[in-house]
KOLLO-110832 format. One line per 2 residues: their letters; for each residue y, x, z negated of C-alpha. Coordinates in steps of 0.05 Angstrom, whole numbers. Example, Ala and Ser with C-alpha at 12.3 -4.5 7.8 and 13.67 -1.06 7.14 Angstrom:
2
AS = -90:246:-156; -21:273:-143
***
This chain:
234
XX = -29:-376:367; 27:-324:370
XX = 90:-348:404; 128:-306:455
XX = 204:-300:459; 234:-344:513
XX = 264:-286:551; 194:-261:569
XX = 164:-277:637; 94:-304:638
XX = 45:-245:636; 99:-195:619
XX = 92:-155:555; 144:-102:540
XX = 122:-40:500; 139:-30:428
XX = 197:19:419; 228:49:356
XX = 288:8:337; 268:-56:372
XX = 292:-118:336; 237:-170:340
XX = 209:-231:306; 144:-220:271
XX = 107:-261:323; 134:-220:381
XX = 120:-155:342; 47:-175:334
XX = 44:-197:407; 67:-129:433
XX = 26:-90:381; -39:-126:402
XX = -24:-108:474; -18:-34:459
XX = -85:-12:427; -67:61:436
XX = -14:54:382; -47:64:315
XX = 11:51:268; 72:7:277
XX = 113:-30:226; 165:-85:225
XX = 215:-72:169; 273:-121:162
XX = 262:-142:234; 264:-71:261
XX = 205:-34:293; 184:34:266
XX = 131:75:302; 95:130:265
XX = 102:202:286; 40:245:299
XX = 3:257:233; 2:328:206
XX = -61:354:172; -34:385:108
XX = 29:344:101; -2:276:110
XX = -77:276:127; -98:314:64
XX = -53:277:15; -76:211:45
XX = -149:232:38; -139:248:-36
XX = -104:182:-50; -160:143:-16
XX = -213:181:-55; -176:166:-120
XX = -167:92:-105; -237:85:-76
XX = -267:114:-139; -229:64:-181
XX = -253:7:-136; -326:30:-143
XX = -320:23:-219; -279:-42:-218
XX = -314:-101:-186; -260:-151:-164
XX = -209:-102:-135; -203:-78:-64
XX = -176:-14:-33; -150:-19:38
XX = -129:39:84; -72:34:134
XX = -76:-42:138; -24:-89:166
XX = 8:-134:113; 44:-198:130
XX = 97:-200:76; 150:-247:104
XX = 183:-269:169; 217:-202:180
XX = 169:-153:149; 99:-131:169
XX = 88:-61:142; 25:-19:148
XX = 20:19:83; -19:84:78
XX = -61:54:21; -61:-7:-23
XX = -100:-37:-81; -106:-111:-92
XX = -140:-162:-137; -188:-201:-94
XX = -193:-267:-134; -130:-295:-166
XX = -85:-239:-140; -21:-243:-100
XX = -52:-231:-31; -107:-260:13
XX = -144:-244:77; -125:-289:135
XX = -173:-320:184; -154:-268:235
XX = -167:-212:185; -97:-191:164
XX = -71:-186:93; -20:-239:75
XX = 23:-234:14; 40:-176:-31
XX = -16:-132:-56; -8:-111:-129
XX = -2:-37:-113; 20:2:-51
XX = 19:77:-37; 60:111:17
XX = 57:185:38; 130:203:52
XX = 162:266:79; 220:269:29
XX = 269:227:-11; 306:215:55
XX = 247:175:82; 254:101:94
XX = 195:92:46; 245:103:-11
XX = 300:61:20; 286:3:67
XX = 213:-6:50; 226:0:-25
XX = 274:-58:-21; 224:-99:19
XX = 167:-86:-28; 210:-102:-89
XX = 235:-167:-59; 164:-188:-42
XX = 138:-174:-112; 94:-113:-101
XX = 80:-98:-174; 72:-23:-169
XX = 97:23:-114; 75:96:-108
XX = 109:146:-62; 83:217:-52
XX = 142:258:-26; 104:315:5
XX = 161:362:24; 196:350:-43
XX = 130:363:-79; 142:300:-121
XX = 105:236:-136; 143:172:-155
XX = 108:113:-189; 150:50:-196
XX = 133:-15:-232; 168:-81:-220
XX = 207:-104:-281; 258:-160:-282
XX = 266:-156:-207; 278:-81:-204
XX = 234:-20:-195; 230:23:-258
XX = 197:92:-255; 134:99:-297
XX = 139:166:-331; 78:210:-345
XX = 53:214:-416; 54:281:-455
XX = -9:302:-417; 27:290:-351
XX = -17:230:-336; 11:166:-305
XX = -24:102:-325; -20:38:-283
XX = 9:-23:-318; -27:-71:-271
XX = -95:-38:-263; -120:-14:-331
XX = -157:52:-327; -123:74:-263
XX = -99:141:-289; -68:195:-247
XX = -62:269:-265; 4:281:-230
XX = 4:357:-234; -68:362:-210
XX = -54:316:-151; 7:356:-129
XX = -33:421:-137; -89:394:-93
XX = -140:395:-150; -179:333:-132
XX = -235:348:-181; -186:345:-239
XX = -154:282:-211; -222:248:-211
XX = -240:275:-280; -177:244:-310
XX = -191:179:-273; -260:177:-305
XX = -226:181:-373; -186:120:-355
XX = -248:84:-331; -281:97:-398
XX = -228:61:-438; -237:-7:-471
XX = -176:-32:-432; -213:-20:-367
XX = -276:-54:-391; -236:-114:-413
XX = -202:-117:-345; -269:-115:-309
XX = -293:-173:-353; -230:-212:-337
XX = -239:-202:-262; -312:-224:-268
XX = -292:-288:-303; -238:-301:-251
XX = -289:-292:-195; -338:-341:-227
XX = -282:-392:-237; -261:-386:-164
XX = -332:-402:-141; -340:-464:-184
***
């Protein structure tokens, strides 16, 4: 049961507001009471409410990312793609990433009894406006501290895509190979044609992903996930 701060009268629920400083429990309490709000996050104890979503600057990039990750999931039994899902990271942080990819059995995260994600998924993607966005500042620090293994940020206005991997407690950029393809270090076969993505060429993005899915590394990963799933059931 979610607790309520002592300064609240019985039956009184104040609305969520940008900049509110709340406990995670009170954040959830107010969020549940405001179903018209579709995206709200608690980052380092501070509430952030999403602005209206633009079609070409957020909706379309988001759609392409979900198609890319969903295609990988379809070929990789044992991983799960989630869209715009609340994640309980720690006492002060409950983000709602644009997209994430997680290992279902033996991974870092789990689904709670009340259907939230608890713990750090292996990979998170955020659609950001620019390098000034809090996605590359406050949230980056939170994801790093909570051991999100790979963090992807599409800076739409900057026309850039950043892919970080966690290494020795710090986020290190993963650079594209000579073919301008970025390859995940956590999810074998998850290949991204960076130039094609930025150009809006979804067909080429998926064609390159298929190349990654055809590698022996991906087949070995699928086998490993299958063995882990069987072990969990025994």
